[in-house]
C-alpha positions in Angstrom: 0.1 0.0 0.0 1.2 3.5 -0.9 2.7 6.1 2.0 1.8 10.0 2.0 3.8 12.3 3.5 2.1 15.7 4.0 4.9 18.6 5.1 5.0 22.2 6.4 1.5 21.7 8.0 0.4 24.5 9.9 0.3 23.1 14.1 -3.4 24.7 14.4 -4.1 22.2 11.3 -2.4 19.6 12.9 -4.1 19.9 16.3 -7.5 20.1 14.4 -6.7 16.4 12.7 -5.9 15.3 16.2 -9.2 16.6 17.8 -11.4 15.6 15.1 -9.6 11.9 15.2 -10.1 12.0 18.6 -14.6 12.8 18.0 -14.6 9.7 15.6 -12.4 7.5 17.6 -9.9 6.9 15.1 -5.9 7.7 14.6 -4.8 10.9 13.4 -3.7 8.9 10.8 -6.8 6.9 9.9 -8.9 10.9 10.0 -6.4 12.1 7.4 -7.1 8.7 5.3 -10.9 9.1 5.8 -10.5 13.3 5.0 -9.0 12.4 2.0 -11.2 9.8 1.0 -14.4 11.8 1.8 -13.1 15.1 -0.3 -11.8 13.3 -3.2 -15.0 10.8 -3.7 -17.0 14.2 -3.2 -14.7 16.4 -6.0 -15.8 13.4 -8.8 -19.3 13.6 -8.1 -19.1 17.2 -7.7 -18.1 17.8 -11.1 -20.0 15.5 -13.4 -18.8 15.8 -17.3 -19.0 18.8 -18.8 -20.0 17.6 -22.3 -22.7 15.0 -20.6 -24.0 18.3 -18.8 -24.4 20.3 -22.3 -25.6 17.4 -24.5 -28.3 17.1 -21.7 -29.5 21.0 -21.6 -32.8 21.1 -23.5 -32.4 23.2 -26.6 -32.5 26.8 -25.6 -33.6 28.0 -29.6 -32.3 29.6 -32.8 -29.6 31.6 -33.4 -32.2 33.9 -34.9 -34.0 34.4 -31.5 -30.9 35.8 -30.1 -29.9 38.2 -32.8 -29.9 41.9 -31.5 -31.8 44.4 -33.1 -29.7 47.4 -34.1 -32.0 50.3 -35.4 -29.5 53.3 -35.7 -29.8 56.0 -35.6 -33.0 56.6 -33.1 -34.7 59.3 -31.9 -34.1 60.2 -27.8 -36.4 62.3 -25.5 -34.4 63.9 -23.1 -37.1 66.1 -21.7 
């Protein structure tokens, strides 16, 4: 099994990890593994395939539906 070494962590972050581990009744190392698993599994679920999202989107109309009407010059009433 692979190992991961994380260096230069802030003391406060390490303390919070240890406190969270105590709350869950596991070692800091196990809590670290759980946090990584949760974060990485959420990241995959949170960002679905953009192509699939675009293909699933309903039709938005024809290009002509979105054309800007440009009638220049136009009269402006400033009174």
